[in-house]
C-alpha positions in Angstrom: 131.7 70.0 64.1 129.0 70.2 61.4 125.9 72.2 62.4 122.6 70.4 62.2 121.1 73.2 60.0 122.5 75.7 57.6 125.9 75.7 55.9 128.0 76.8 58.8 131.6 75.8 58.7 132.5 76.7 62.3 130.1 75.1 64.9 130.9 74.0 68.4 129.2 73.5 71.7 128.5 77.0 73.1 129.9 76.0 76.4 133.3 75.8 74.7 132.9 79.3 73.4 131.8 81.3 76.4 134.4 83.9 75.6 132.4 84.8 72.4 129.1 85.2 74.4 127.9 88.3 76.3 127.9 87.7 80.1 124.2 86.9 80.7 124.2 84.4 77.8 127.5 82.8 78.9 126.1 82.3 82.4 122.9 80.7 81.2 124.7 78.5 78.8 127.3 77.3 81.3 124.6 76.6 83.9 122.1 75.0 81.5 118.4 74.8 82.2 115.8 72.2 82.5 117.0 68.8 81.3 118.9 70.3 78.3 122.5 69.0 78.2 124.9 72.0 77.7 126.5 70.3 74.7 123.2 70.4 72.8 123.5 74.3 72.7 125.7 75.1 69.7 127.4 78.3 68.7 128.2 79.2 65.1 130.6 82.0 64.5 129.2 84.4 61.9 130.0 87.8 60.4 128.1 90.6 62.1 127.9 92.5 58.8 125.4 89.8 57.6 123.4 89.4 60.8 120.1 90.6 59.5 117.8 87.7 58.6 117.4 88.2 54.8 121.1 88.5 54.1 122.0 85.9 56.7 119.6 83.3 55.1 120.9 84.1 51.6 124.5 83.4 52.8 124.0 80.4 55.1 121.0 78.5 53.5 117.5 79.3 52.5 116.1 76.6 54.8 117.1 78.8 57.7 114.1 81.1 57.0 112.0 78.2 58.3 114.2 77.2 61.2 115.4 80.5 62.5 113.7 82.6 65.2 113.7 86.2 66.2 113.6 87.4 69.8 112.1 90.9 70.3 111.7 92.9 73.5 108.4 94.5 74.1 107.2 97.1 76.7 103.6 96.8 77.9 102.0 99.7 79.8 99.1 99.9 82.1 98.7 103.1 83.9 102.2 104.0 85.2 103.5 100.4 85.2 105.7 99.1 82.5 106.2 95.3 81.9 109.1 94.2 79.8 108.9 90.8 78.1 110.5 88.9 75.3 108.7 87.3 72.4 110.2 84.6 70.1 108.7 83.8 66.7 109.9 82.2 63.6 111.8 84.6 61.3 109.2 84.3 58.5 106.5 85.7 60.9 106.0 88.8 62.9 104.9 89.2 66.5 101.2 90.0 67.1 102.1 92.8 69.5 98.8 94.7 69.6 96.6 91.6 69.8 98.0 88.5 71.4 100.9 90.0 73.3 98.7 92.9 74.8 96.1 90.4 75.9 98.6 87.9 77.3 100.4 90.6 79.4 97.1 92.2 80.5 98.2 95.7 79.5 96.6 98.6 77.8 99.3 99.3 75.3 102.3 97.4 73.9 105.2 98.5 71.7 108.6 97.3 70.9 110.9 98.4 73.7 113.3 101.3 72.8 116.7 100.1 71.7 118.5 101.6 74.8 116.0 99.8 77.1 116.4 96.5 75.3 120.2 96.7 75.3 120.5 98.1 78.9 118.1 95.6 80.5 119.3 92.5 78.7 123.1 93.1 78.5 122.9 92.1 74.9 123.5 93.8 71.6 120.6 95.2 69.6 120.0 92.8 66.7 121.4 89.8 68.7 118.9 89.5 71.6 118.3 85.9 72.5 115.8 84.2 74.9 118.8 82.6 76.7 120.0 84.7 79.6 117.2 87.2 79.7 116.4 88.9 83.1 114.8 86.3 85.4 111.6 88.2 86.1 110.6 88.7 82.4 107.8 86.8 80.8 109.2 84.9 77.8 106.5 84.3 75.2 107.2 81.6 72.6 105.2 80.8 69.5 104.6 77.0 69.5 105.9 76.8 66.0 109.4 77.6 67.3 109.3 74.9 69.9 108.1 72.4 67.2 111.3 72.8 65.2 113.9 70.1 65.8 116.7 72.7 65.7 116.3 76.5 65.8 118.8 79.2 65.0 118.6 82.2 67.4 120.7 85.1 68.4 123.7 84.7 70.7 123.4 88.0 72.5 125.6 89.8 70.1 125.5 90.4 66.3 128.5 88.1 65.9 127.5 84.5 66.2 124.3 82.6 66.5 123.1 79.7 68.7 121.5 76.6 67.4 119.3 74.9 70.0 116.7 72.1 70.0 113.3 73.9 69.7 112.0 72.1 72.8 114.9 73.5 74.8 113.4 76.9 74.5 110.2 75.8 76.2 112.3 74.8 79.3 113.8 78.3 79.7 112.7 80.2 82.9 109.3 81.9 82.6 108.7 80.5 79.1 105.1 80.3 78.1 103.7 78.9 74.8 101.3 81.4 73.3 99.1 80.4 70.4 99.0 83.0 67.6 102.0 84.9 68.8 103.7 84.7 65.3 101.6 85.9 62.4 102.6 85.1 58.8 104.0 88.0 57.0 
C-alpha cells in the first residue's frame, strides 16, 4: 500500500500491525474512535535511528515538515496539584507552553513533563508519544492547523514506526480540544 504522504515503501492499516504498536496505542487503534474507520489509520514502519524530525523529513520527504505533528506531554502545577496533558502541534512549530497552555489548563506553572513521567504515564517510548491511546483523563490540546491537514504523520507510541491519520480524526479523540495559538512558528 502506498502512503498518502511521504516516500514510505511500507504502509498498511495500523489495525493490521497491532504487534508493532505499544499496548495503549494498539488498544485505541483496534477499538477506533468517533466515526473514524480503523482502516484510515495507517502505520509506516520506519527506522528508529532516524526518528527525530529533521533527519526523518530529510529521508522521507521534505513535505512532511508541513504535514507531520509532534505530541508533547506537559505538567501544569497549581499549588500541590499537577495536571498532565498532551499538546499536538505541527512539527515546524513549537508549543506555547507558558502562554496558551498555562492559561488553558488554568495553572500557575507549566513545563514539559519529565521523561520518566511521560513514559511511565503513557506506556509509550520517549520520542514516539502519540495522541492516540493517551490516558483517558488527560486533556488533549490540538492546534487547529493539525486538524486542518488532510493527512498528518504522528508518532506510533514507539520510535519505530509512525502513524498517518486524517487530521480531522485527531479532533475526534477523547478529551481533544482545539486551542488557537497552541503552535507558534519557530
